[in-house]
Structures are given as C-alpha cells and as structure tokens.
N, C-alpha and C positions, 0 to 999 in steps of 0.2 A: 471134158477132161481126158488126157491121154491115158490109155490103158497100160498097166504094168505087165511086162512079159512074165510068163509062168516061171515060178521059181525065184523071181526077183521081188524083194520087198519094196513097196512104194516108199520113197523118201518122206520123212516126217516134216511137215511144214512147221518149224519151230517159231515162226514169227507170229502166228495167229492171224495173219492177213493174207488176202489173195496174192498169188504169185505176180510179180512185176513183169512187164514185157521183157526186161533184161534176162529173166530166168529162162526164157524160151530157148536160149542158146547154151544153157548150162547142162552139164551132165547131171544125171540123177543124184549122184553123190554131191556134186558141187551145189546143186539147188538145195539140198538138205542142209548144207553148211552155211547158207546165207546168213543165218542168225542163230545164235544159241542163247539160251537162258542160263544165268549163273546156277551152278550146282550148290549143294548144301555144305560143302566142305571147302574152307579156304586153303589154298595151296600156293606154293612157289610156281615159277614158270616151268619148273621141271616136274610138277605134279606132287611135290612133297607137301603133305598136310601140315599146316601151321597150327601150333598149339597156343601161341601168344602173339597177337598182332598189336599189342598195346605198348610193349616195352622192348627196348634194345637190350642186347646182351652186355652186361657190365660186370666189372670186377668189384663185387661188393655192392651193397644196397645203394650207396651214394658214390660209388667209384666211377671211373671213366668207362666209356663204351669201348668194346673190344673190336679189333680189326677182323677177327674171325667171324663176326656176325654176318654170315652169308645172306641171311634173310633180309636184314637191313640194307646191305650193299646192293643186292639185286633189286629191291623195291625202289630205293632212291635212284639207282642208276637208270632204271627204266623211266622213272619220272623225269629225270634230268634230260632225257633224249626225246621227250614227247612233242616238242615244238620245233619246227623248222621254218625259217631260220631265227625267229624272234625268241626272246627269253620266255621260259615257261611261266614265270611270274615276273612282275616289275617290267613288263614289256614296254609300257609307255612312260617315257622319262624325259627329263630336261637336265642339262648339266652346265657347269661353269667352272672356270679356273679362279684361283684366289690365293690368299696367303693366310697362314696361321701365325699369330704373334703370341708368344708366351708372356704372361704378365706376372706369374708367380712360379718360382722354381719348385719342382717336385723331387729334387735330388734326395730328400729325406726318405721318399717312398719308392722311387723307381730309378733304374739305371738308364732308362730310355733317353737317348741323346737329345732329341728335340724337346724334351721337357726339363732341361737343365738350365740353360742360359737364356735369360729374358731379352738379351740383345740379338738373339738368333731368330730369324723368321724362316718358316717352312712353307714351300709351295704346296698347294693342294688342288685336287680336282674333286668336285662334288656332283653327285647325281641324285635328283629327286624323282620319284616315280609313284604311280599307283600300283596296286598289286594284281588285281584280278583281271583287269581289262586287257585287250589286245593293243597293239601299237596304234590302231585306228580309233580307239575309244575316246570318250570325252574326259577332259581333265577333272571335271567337277563331280564325278561319280562318288557316291558314299563309299569310302574305302580307307583302309590304312595306307599311309604314304611311306615309301622308302626314303631314307635320309642317309646316304652313304658318302663317306669322306675318305679320300686317299691322301695321306701325308707322304710326300716325296722326301724322305729323310736321308741324311748322310749314311745311315746304317741299313738302308733298304726301305721299301715301301711298307707303310703301316696302313691297313684298311680298317676303318671303323664302319662296319656294315650294319646300319641301324634302321629304325623306323621313327615315325612321329608319335607313336604311343609307346609307353615304357614296358609293356607286357605283351605276351603272345598268346595265341589261342590254345596251344598244346604244350605239353611238358616234355614230350619225347619226340625226337626227329622221325621215328618210325611211323608216326601219324601224319607227317607233313603231306605226303601224297594224297591221303584221304581227305584232309582239310581242303587242299586246293582243288581236287577233283569235285568236291561238293560245291564249291563256290563258283567254279568255272561254268560257262554255259552248259546246260544239260546235254548229255551225249546223244540223245535220240533226235534232238532238233536244233542243237547249237543256239539255244535261247535260254536266258537273256544274256546280253553282252554287258560286261562290266557292272554287274548288279548282284547283290546278295539276296535280293527279294524274290526267292523262289524256293521250291520244295526241298531240293536236295541239300542245299546249304543248311536250312533250318532243321531238317531231319538229322543231319550230322551234329549240329550244335546242340540240339536238344537232348542228344544221347551222350554228349561229352561234357559233363559238368565243369571240368577244368577250364573250358573255354568261356565261362560266364564272365570273368573279369574283363577280358579283352572285348567281348561283345558289348559290354556296357560302354567302353570307350568308342567302339565302332558305331554305336547308336547315338552317341553324343555329337556335338558340333565339331569335335576334334577331327572327325572323319570327313569334314567338308571345310578345309581351311580357306581363309581369305586369299592367301598367297603362300608360296614357299617361304618367303621372308618373314611370315607371321605365324609360323608353326615351330613347335619344339622338335628336337631330335633326341633320340635315346639309343644307347648301345644295346639295350634290352637285357643282355646277359650280364652276369657277374663275371668280371675278369680279375686277374691278379696284377698288382704292381710288385716288382721285385727290385730291391735296391742293390747297390754295389757290394754290400756285405752278404747278400743272399737272403735277407729278411723279406718276407712276403706279407702283403695285406690284400684284402679284397677291394675291388673298385667298380663302381657304376659310372658310366659316362653320360653326360647331358649336354645338349645344345640349347641355349635360351636366346630367342630372337631379341635383338635390340629394340625392334619396333613393337614388341609385345605379342602375345598370343591372341589372335583374332580369327574369326570364322565367317563363313557365309551362313545364311539361313537356307533351309531346304528349298523353299520356293525359288530363291535366287539360283541355287545350284542347278535345279532342273531347267530353268530358263536359260542359264548360261550354256548348258550343254547344247542348246540349239542356236543361241545367239553367237557364241564364240567357244567352240569346243576346245580351243587352244588357250583358254583364258590364263591358266597358270604358267604355261610355257611362254606365252607372249609377255606376261607381266615381268617374269624374270629377265628375259632378253632385253626388253625395253628399259627396265630399271638400270641394268648394267650399262647399256648403250648410252644412257643419259648421264651416267656418272653418279646415280643414286644407288651406291653399292650396298647390297644386302649384308647384314652383319649378325653374328651370333656370338654370345659369350659361351666359352667352353668351361664346363664345370664337372667336378667329380664328387662322388660320395665315397668316402674311405671307411672301411671297417677293418680294424685290426684282426689278424688271424685268430687271436685268442677269443674274440667276440663272435665268432662264426655262429654259435648256437644260442645266442642270447635273445633272439627274436622269436616271435610266435609263428614265423614262417621260415621256409628254407631258402637261403641265399642262392641255392642251385636251381630253384624253381623259376622258370622263365615266365610263368603266369602271375608272378608276384613282383611288386616294387618295394623299395624301401621308402616309406613315407618321409618326406623332407622335414616334417616336424620331429622325427626321431633322429635322422642323420642329415643335417643341412648340406646343401650343395656348396662346395667351395669353388668359386670362380677362379680359374687359373690361366685363361687365355681368351683370345678373340679371333674369330674367323671372319674374313672379308672376301666376298666374291667380287672381283674387279675386272674380269675379262671373259667375254663370250667365246665359245668354241669357233674356230674358223670353218670347221666342217662337221656337221652334226653326226654323220655316219662314222667318220674316221675317229671321232673322239667320244661323243656321248653314247653312241651305239656300240662301239667296240671296246669301251672300257670294261675291264674284267675285275670286279671286286672279289675279295675272298677274306672271310674272317680269320683264315689261317695265315694271312700276311702280317707277321709280327716283327717286332724289333726287340733286341735284348732289353729286359726290364719290364716287358709286358707279356703275360702268359695267360693260359686258359684256366678255367675252373672245370669241374666235372659236371657242369650243366648238361644233361642228356640231350637237350635240343641243340646246344652249341656243338657237342661232340659229333652229332650226325651231320651238321652243316659243314664241318671240316672236310668230310668226304664229298659231299654233294657239290660244293662250289667248284672244286677241281674238275670233277667229272663233267659238269654241265658246260664249263668253259671249253673243254675239249670238243664237245659236240657243237656248241654254238659258233665258235670261232675257227673250228676245223683243223686245229693243229695243236700239238703240245708246245709249240713255240709262240703261243699267244702273248707271252710276256715280252716279245720283241716288237709288237705293234707299238708305234710311238707313244700313244696315250698310256700304255702299260709299262713302259720302260722305267726302271728306277734311275735316280741320279747317282746312286751308289754303284761302284764297279761290280760287274758280274763276271765271275771266274769259276767255271766248273767244267766237268768233263762230258756234258750233255751237248754234243756238237751237231747231231744229225736231226732228222725229222722233217716232215712236210713243212714247206714255207720257211725254212731256216734262212735267216738274213745275215747273221754275223759270221764272218770268215775267220776262223781261229787257225793260226799257223802252228806247225810243229807236229811231232810224233806222239805226244803224250795225251791220252784221253782216259786215263785211269789214275787211281790213287790207292795205295801208296806207290811211289815211283822213285827211281834214282836218276833216270835219264833226263828228267826235267828239273833236277835239283829239289825234288819233292814237291814242286809247285803244281797247281795250287794246293795249299795245305790247310789242315784244320787249325782253328784258333781257339784258345781257351777263353773262358769267361772274362778273365782279366784283360785280354786283348781284343775284346769286342765280339767274341763268339757267342752264339745263342745256346743257352743251357736250360733245359726244362726244369722247372722248380721240382726239387726232390720231395714230393708229397708222399707220405707213407700210405700204403694201401692195405686194408683189412677187409676180408669178406669172401664169400663164395662167388663163383662165376654163375650168375643166374639172370633170367629175365624177370625183373621185379621192379616195383615202384616203391620208393621209400615212403613210410608212413608220414614223414614230415611234409610230403607233398599233398596230403589229403584234404586240407582245408580249402575248398573251392569258392566259398561264399563270403568270407569276412572282408576281403578287399573289394569285391564288387559292391558290398554294402557300404564300405567306407567311401568309395567313389560316389555312390548315390547320395549319401548324407552330406558330402562336401560340395555338392552342386547348389547353385542359387535356384530360386523358384523357376525362373525362366529357362534355365538349363535343364532342369527336371522336366519341364513341359516339353521341351524339344526331344528329350530322350523318349518320353512316353509316345509322342507323335511318331518318332522314327520306328519304334517297336510296332506300333499299330499299322503304319504303312507297310513295313516289311512283312509282317505276319499276315496281313490281309491279302497279300499276294500269294500266300501259301494255299494250295488247293486242297490239301489233305487235312481235315479237321484234327485228327489225332496228333499231327505234328504241332499245330498251334496249341493244342491243349497241353502237350508235354512241355513246350517251351514256357508257357505261362506258369505251369506247375514249378518249373525251375526257378522262375522269378519270385515265387513265394518264399524261396529260401534266401533271396537277397533282401527284399523288403515287401511287407504286406501291402503298403499303400501303392507301391509301384505295380505289383501284380494286379491289384484291384483296378487301377486306372487303365492298364493295358487290356484287361479283360473287358472292362466297360467299353473301351474303344472298339473292341472286336465283337461286341454283342454276345458275350458268352459269360457263364458263371466262372468264378475263380475255381480252378481244379484243386483237388487235395494235393498236398505236397507228396512227392514220391515216397514210396515205402522205404522206411529206414532213415528218412530225412532228419528225424529227431536225434539220431546218433552221429550225425556228421559233425566233426570237430569244427569249432569256430571261436573267434574272439571278436569283440567289438571295440578294440583299442587300436589306434586312437579314435576318438569320437569323430573328428573331422581333420582334414589336412588341406591347408589353404592353397597349396600348389596344384591341387587337382581341379580347381575351378578357374574358368576364364573371366569370371565376373569382376575380379580385381586385377585384371591384366594391366600392364603398363600402357598408359594412354596419354602421354604428354607430348607426343610428336605427331605431325601430319606428313612427315617425310614419306614419300612413296605413294601417298594417297592420290586418287584420281577424282577431280572435281569437274562436273559438267556445268557449263553456262548455257542456259536456254535463251535463245534470242531470235528476233525477226527484225525486219526493216524498221528503222527509226528507234532503235534501242538506245538506252542511255550509255553512250560511249565512255563517259568519264567514270561511271560505276564499274564498267568492265576493266578499265585500265587500273583503277585503284585496287580492286579485288585481285586481279591477276598478279600485280606486282607483289602484293602482300603474301599471297599463297605460295607463289613460286619461290619467293625469298626463304620460305620455311620448308622447301623441299617437295611441295605438292606439284602435281601435273594438272594443268588446266586445259580443257578442250571446249571449243565453241560449237554448240549444237544448234542447228537451224532447220526450218522445214525443207530446205534444199541445199545442195552444195554450191560452191562459188563464193561470192562476197555478198554481204548485206551492208546496208548503209546506216550509219549511226546518226544520232541527233546532230552531231557536229558536221555531217555531210561527208565524213571520211569512210572509206571502205574497211570492212572488218572481214578477215578471212574465216571461212567456215571449215571446221575440221571434220565434222560428221553431219550427215543429214538424219533427221528424226526417223525416217523409215528404215535406216540401216543400222541403228544402234538402239540401246536400251539403258534404262537406269541401272540394271543389274551389272553393267560393266563399270559403273562408277561408285565411288564411296560417298559422294555428297552432290548436292544440286544448288546452284545459285541462279536466281531469276532477277536480272536487273530491271530497273524501271524503264519507262517509255511507253506511253499509253498505246500507241499504234502497234508497237511490238508485242505487248502483252495481249491486246485484243486479238491479234493474229494467232498467238499461241493458244489462247482460250478456245478459239474456233478449230484448233488442230487436235484431233483425237489422240494422235501419238504423243503430243506434248502433255496433254491432260493425263494420259496413262503413265508417262514418264514420272511425273510428280507423285501421282497416286501410289505407284509401285515403290518409289523411294521412301515415302512415308510408311507404307506397310512393312517394308523391310527394316525400319528403324533408323534410317539414314538422316544425317543432318541436312536441313533445307534452309536456305536463306533467301529472302525476297526483299528487294529494295523498292520502296515507294509503290508504284502500281503493280509491281511483281506479285504483291500479296493477293491480287485478284485471281491469278492463276492457281495459287494455293487453295483459295476458297472454291474455285471451280472444280478442282480435283477432289476436294473434300465432299462436295455435293455429289459428284460422280461416284465417289466411293461409298456413298450411303449415309453421309453425315447431313442430316436434315437442316441443321443450322449453318451449314457451310463452314464449319470450323474443325480443324485438326487440333485436338485437345492435348495431345501428348507433348513431352519435352523435345528439345532439339530442333524447333522451328524458330528461326531468327528473322524478325522483320525490322525494317528501318525506314527512315525518311529519304527525301531526294538525295541529299548529300550522304555518301557512304562514309560514316565516321570511323575513327580508330576503334571505338568501343564496339561498333557493329562488326567490324572485321575480326576483332579479338574474340567476340562471342561465337562467331561462326567457326573460327579456327579451333576454339576449345571444343565445340560440338563435334567437329570432324575428328579430333584426336580421341574422343570417347568411342569412336568407331561405330557404335550402334546404340539405339535406345529401345531395348526389347521390352522395357516396362511400360511403353505406351498402352494405355488401357483399351484403345479401340482398334488395335492392329488386326485382331482376328475378324472384326466386323467389316474391314475394308474389302470391297469387291475390286479385284485387280486381276 
C-alpha cells in the first residue's frame, strides 16, 4: 500500500472494497470520491435539507400543486433527464394509427368538439408500452402497461395518457422518482431488467401503504395481458368535463376491448420472453396487417360536481377507482386501429404524449399526481427529443392550425413570415389574437380555492386498504390463486427477510386469508399487523364489483386468435381444410406446425405448406391446438418430443385442444408424459371427434377457443411441462 506524505491525510475508502486498478491513476482526492455513502439528511441538489418528501406544495389540503414548489420541480426535472436517449419509463412500446367514432353525443356534459357530433370521426395514434423495462426488454414481463391515445381534433391534440390498470402506486407526483428508482434495475449492478421481483422495489412498496391497491392489480393476471387488443385502458385520474355554459362535472375515462379482457398465465409469460420477446408487438402489427383491426369501446364515468364528496374515497386520489357497481360506465364511442406505422422510430418512438394536451371542454382536477405530471411531461420531451420544437415532428403535429409567436429554437421547421413575433400588436392587425371561450378559446374552469399553502396530504386520502380488499374479494378462485402465486414468486426473490415480513404484514390489512396463503408460500409465520393498523380508516362497501374480475370476460368471438395445427406426413388433408375454412371465416389465424419446414404430404397426396417447424415455435405462441387424424401423421408426432410437449403445455395453460380421429392418441401420449397414469386429460376444453370433421365438432372447438382458457382444470398444477 502506498504511503501517505507527511501532513497529508490518507483518503478514506468509502466503498469498503479493495481499490480497483483504475484507481491507480487517480489523485488521492479523486480516489476518495470514487463512491460515497448516503448521509442521514435528505437534501436538494443545492444542499437544502428537505422536511417533507412525501407531499407537493399545494394551495389548500385538496388544492392544486403550486409552480413555486422548487423541490418538486428539481426532483422531477432530474428524473426526467436520467435516460438518454430512451424514455425514462415506458421505453418499450408499440403503436398504431386509427380512428375514433363517437356513438353518443356528450354535448350535455362537455364543449369538446370531437365529442359533439356522432357523424364526425377523429384520427388517432395509440401507443402501448411496458413501464419498467428498457427498449430491449421482453413484452411479457409482469408490469403495468401504458395505454396512451392521441386524438387529432379540429381544436388541437387531446392526449389521454393512461394505463391498463385504473389506479396508480402513489398519490403525489413528488414520489414518482422514488417509485421508479425502486423498480428499475438496482443501481449497484443494473440487475434485474424489467422485473419488480427484487429488494429495492418491495422495500419501497412495503413502506408506502398507499401503493397496496395497485400492487394487487400488478400481482394479478392484468399485469400479463394476452395481447394489447385484449386489455382495458384507463385514464387513471379524475378529469373534468365542462359544457358550453361553463357547468362542470367530474369524469373518468375507460377503454373496453371488443375482444374481452384476457391474459396470459405466468408460465406462458416466462416462456414467451424466451420464445418470442416481441410477442405483443408482433401480435398488434400482424393483426392490423391482416385486417383484423383491434377495437375498444370508449366509456366514461360521470360524477356531478355536487356529488364530489358522496363517496367513501376521494375522487382526487389516483390510488382509488370508482366501482362500476356505484357509477356505471357509459359507452360513448369506439376506437379502431387500422394502420401500422410506416417507420417505427419516426412515429412510435418520437410520439410525445402529454396529459396537459387538452381541448376546450376537458380540464384537470386537483389530483396531486396529475398536477405533477403536467410539469414532468413537458420537461422530459425537451430532453428526449432534443428541442422545444418537438411538436413539429410529423407524428406530433396537430391537424388544427398552429399560430403563435414562438418562432425560434433548435430544429425549427416552420418558416413564419413577417415582423410580428409578439402580442399585443398593431403592426400585424393584432394577429394572432386571443379568443374567448365562446369562440373556441380554452378557459380553465374557475374552481374556488380555500386553504393554506402547505405540504400536506388530505385525510380523505388515508384509506389505503378498502379498495385492495374489494379487488381481492371480487376475484374468482383461480384469479386469487394466481395473485397468491405472484406474491410468493416476487417476494421469494427478495433477499432481505425484513422486507418480506413487512410486506406480508401489509397484506394482513387487505385480507387475512391472502396474508396467510402468501406467508405459507414463503415458509414464514404471518407477521403481526403494523402498529396502529387498527386505527386505519376503511370501509368494506361494496362487497364485490363484477368489473374487477376477468372470469366473466366477454368470450363470444375467436377473432384474432391463433390456432396451431400439428401435422406430419400422411395427415388427414380433408380435416385440415374443413377446420381452417371454419376458423378463418370467424377471424382466427391458422398455422400449420410440423417436425420440419417445407411441405408435408396429406392423405390425398397433395402438398401442404408448413408455416413453422416444431423446434422453432411453441404452444405458448398460440391460443389453441388442433390435431387432425391420419395414423402415420399422429404416430410421427407421438414420437416427437417437441410435439408431445406442445400439447402438454397447451393443456397445462388451460387452452382449447381438439383432436380428430387418431389425433386423440397424441393427446393421450401427452397426458401420460405429463404424469396422468391413465393417459387422460380430465379437464374441460378438450374436444375429440371421428374421422369426418362434423359441424358440431367445429362448433364445439370454436366455443372452447372463445372461452380463452380453462383455468378450472383440476389437474393443471400436476402437469409436468
């Protein structure tokens, strides 16, 4: 070890580790600064000690967030600029163009032009995304999904920047950097990617009880959707509608998929991450390319302004939803995605959504999470897209005219003639000039404000467990099983026992059975509830809400479903032809899977083109499996380990399986391989038939596919796959 010169203090090695080779060329001072441990006082970047890091500065207990909150702005601004060049969150995404068709006029409630006339259609661009992962992560990670819609209206762009769950982890935007820092790969080793199953995330969640509701959604199958076209979308926040007379009401926005709400199961999601990391993006692109356009119904929950305080929760709290059993969703329109982007980077990557992009007739509430987002999105777009002129990128341009005095800036594209770049003026005849509300100008709703300027959280935000409990009670038994399994998987990855214990203690406040089952899965006793838990406000109304469960999801259509046909030489060609014609007529996609690529020969001597070989694909890519007859074909498949695994996995994941004639032999082989001693899969959703594929056989298979999955199969957990 090098000696320190007399009078010089040796630098303190703050890392606790031996010096690296790189330190040899550093000065003593520099070497000492290689790493520092956090101090005991939380400060701003200027060294100012922070007294409250939980709440933004607002005008009154339930009032709007103030622009003067320098601590919030510094924290959010630093967070906005932490990733170059990809998005800090929602980095991995897929997008598409489409149209919005209004089916019910909202003129009674809002002045917004695109919500007036049912004969007018509005062009849209939609981007779906995961939250935590990088651009190179897998589509099927357990995560909340972004669901953002841009309406290109005649009054300007309106961006509905939402998610596929209706609530969020935190109540105040000042905590957003903390939340995302906790779920991102841990800073000391950049591990794990696109996963919440690690210490820092659960350390944060277990210390922030307001996150409990959203974590229940995140541990459910909602966090691993089957496809973008089979997941709901939500505006999350409470917004305002304002009509032509200035009367205001509160509104929540919903997107309901026409194909119903369906999910993957965890084993599928894990395997898809390896088999096809682009599964969701590919599904969206191919569906649109084939003319199988994804569709969602657009709905609203409307609450009169005078009813703001009639609920047991606060409408301004983003960790709460309005149960549909209390305020039904009114369907007012339909969204159809009908065109893929021509260039991913130019469109999907460069689109810049912003919750502050409003049109007259739609306004904000004082939701403290929403208030912070209004600053964050502008700031992050400046960093990510490199210019204040990001609105001139083609995908971001409104169809409405743009006239203002902001002419300059990096990457300016529009050339505006004339001398005038200020307002008011006389040299340009006063143009461009302000427009009042009556002439289409935007006017903020004149909401009265009462209260002191303080960092404070309203007491009406204090109930953190009633709605998580409602969500749990509303799930079917198999959905509850999946939630328990997800908690056990995630928390088992946590290395610090105290974090696991604290999280399970939090779950005791949601439901005793849930906490017990998770504790049993982790091999630990149920911890005592946190101190003071008995004093936490809560209500158990309503008992259940039907909209929170996927068990009764719409399941009448097979449109967009992918069906695999397992074949080999000398397969029953007639069965393939009949089944393909019927399924494709109903909107399903059929692929022929064989031991190898090329052509196989059917019983009629004709060649059948193979779409995928068994070694290169998997059952997890498909929604259902059909095994046509033909003894030689089935015998070859029974001798192929990949084919046996294909059927076995499909059964384990609850998918519809149909076998014509000798095809049933492959099902029996898979059953024995999976551990069924009698060679039988006993659960529902397995359709068998005779040599001739009858209409009844086809119908039964189609109905089974439409049900999406049979999670009630009694022997699923025992299947070895």
